[in-house]
MARVEX-356197 format. One record per residue (C-alpha): x, y, z; residue in one letter. Coordinates in steps of 0.2 Angstrom, whole numbers, padded with zeros to 4 digits, always signed. Last residue first. Layout:
N
XYZA/...
This chain:
189
-0247+0001-0045L/-0264+0006-0038C/-0264+0024-0046A/-0264+0017-0063P/-0249+0023-0074L/-0252+0039-0084V/-0244+0042-0101S/-0241+0057-0112G/-0227+0064-0102T/-0235+0081-0097P/-0252+0074-0094S/-0264+0089-0096G/-0276+0080-0107E/-0275+0061-0105P/-0262+0052-0115G/-0256+0053-0133G/-0267+0039-0140A/-0254+0026-0138R/-0251+0030-0119A/-0270+0031-0116D/-0272+0014-0124A/-0259+0007-0113T/-0266+0015-0097A/-0283+0008-0102A/-0277-0009-0105T/-0268-0009-0088L/-0283-0003-0079L/-0295-0016-0087S/-0282-0030-0083T/-0284-0027-0065P/-0267-0026-0057A/-0256-0040-0050S/-0258-0053-0063G/-0252-0042-0078A/-0239-0033-0068L/-0227-0048-0066A/-0231-0054-0084P/-0226-0037-0092V/-0238-0034-0107P/-0228-0031-0123A/-0224-0015-0131E/-0207-0018-0138R/-0192-0010-0130P/-0186+0007-0137M/-0171+0005-0148P/-0154+0008-0140R/-0145+0023-0147A/-0128+0020-0153T/-0113+0027-0144R/-0098+0029-0155L/-0082+0025-0146S/-0068+0035-0138P/-0053+0025-0134A/-0051+0022-0116P/-0040+0033-0106R/-0024+0025-0100I/-0020+0025-0082P/-0002+0030-0078V/+0007+0017-0069L/+0020+0024-0058P/+0038+0022-0063A/+0047+0010-0052R/+0063+0018-0045E/+0076+0004-0046V/+0087+0006-0031A/+0104+0012-0036R/+0119+0000-0035A/+0135-0001-0026R/+0143-0018-0026R/+0151-0027-0011S/+0163-0041-0008F/+0165-0054+0005W/+0177-0068+0008I/+0173-0078+0024M/+0185-0089+0033K/+0186-0106+0042G/+0190-0109+0060G/+0171-0112+0065T/+0169-0094+0072G/+0174-0087+0055T/+0189-0078+0050A/+0189-0062+0039C/+0192-0058+0021C/+0188-0042+0012G/+0180-0033-0003W/+0175-0016-0009G/+0168-0008-0024D/+0168-0024-0034S/+0175-0029-0051V/+0193-0025-0049A/+0194-0032-0031A/+0185-0048-0036I/+0197-0050-0051H/+0212-0047-0040A/+0205-0060-0028L/+0204-0073-0042C/+0220-0068-0051G/+0229-0084-0048P/+0216-0096-0041Q/+0215-0094-0022A/+0227-0103-0011H/+0234-0086-0004K/+0216-0082+0002P/+0218-0096+0015H/+0211-0114+0015L/+0218-0124+0028D/+0204-0120+0041A/+0191-0126+0030D/+0173-0121+0036N/+0169-0111+0021D/+0161-0093+0019A/+0155-0084+0004I/+0149-0066+0007A/+0139-0055-0005T/+0135-0037+0000I/+0124-0027-0011L/+0125-0009-0008H/+0112+0006-0009R/+0096-0001-0003G/+0104-0012+0010T/+0104-0028-0001W/+0112-0042+0009W/+0118-0058+0001M/+0124-0074+0010E/+0133-0090+0004I/+0138-0103+0016T/+0149-0117+0010T/+0151-0136+0015N/+0165-0142+0003K/+0177-0147+0018D/+0193-0152+0010E/+0195-0136+0001A/+0207-0133-0014H/+0197-0136-0030E/+0179-0134-0025D/+0183-0119-0014I/+0192-0111-0029T/+0177-0115-0040H/+0165-0107-0027L/+0176-0091-0027L/+0176-0090-0046V/+0157-0093-0047E/+0153-0080-0033A/+0163-0067-0043C/+0154-0071-0059H/+0137-0071-0050C/+0140-0054-0043V/+0147-0046-0059P/+0133-0054-0071E/+0118-0051-0060V/+0122-0033-0054L/+0113-0024-0068D/+0097-0034-0065D/+0095-0028-0047L/+0076-0028-0046N/+0076-0039-0030W/+0068-0053-0040Y/+0082-0051-0053R/+0095-0053-0039L/+0086-0068-0032H/+0086-0077-0049A/+0104-0073-0052A/+0109-0080-0035L/+0099-0096-0039I/+0106-0097-0057R/+0124-0095-0050R/+0121-0109-0037V/+0116-0121-0050Q/+0131-0117-0061A/+0142-0121-0045V/+0132-0136-0041R/+0139-0146-0056E/+0157-0143-0051P/+0154-0148-0033S/+0151-0136-0018V/+0140-0143-0003D/+0128-0129-0001V/+0120-0117+0012D/+0111-0103+0006L/+0106-0086+0014H/+0097-0072+0007Y/+0093-0054+0014Y/+0083-0039+0008C/+0082-0022+0014P/+0066-0013+0009V/+0069+0003-0001V/+0059+0019+0003T/+0050+0028-0010K/+0052+0047-0009M/
């Protein structure tokens, strides 16, 4: 069985209307990188709704977004530092929508006096199918022609030319008697 590697992503951002779409694309890219394509739309939509709420109601726009992939669950948490922002100030239906889309959600206080809203989605780790090697298509093999008979320059200078010419003549004539191959190379080669 293939084991799943846990993943973590952390992003600090100052929320503004133009940054919300940017953060959505960043989160979607990380989810696709983790092979969690089926979670891109629900997770990014919930994060987008929470970021819009923070943009509208919070005085301190500094926000932290974290995602944890455990192999079975993706947990997304969005925290802000605004002590005055409570879940009751959220857009109408915001938390109800998160509760409907996620497997679980919650809210807790942070050490800085703010709050963190988290939600989780269950997903199956994508099993990658092993690559099966493809056999090459059969091809017709063509016989290569025999090389031309030409003197080899490296051998022409190293052995006496009379031996080389004699060996070549014997090969053309069918070789000396008793030679199984029909050619004999000089003993000095």
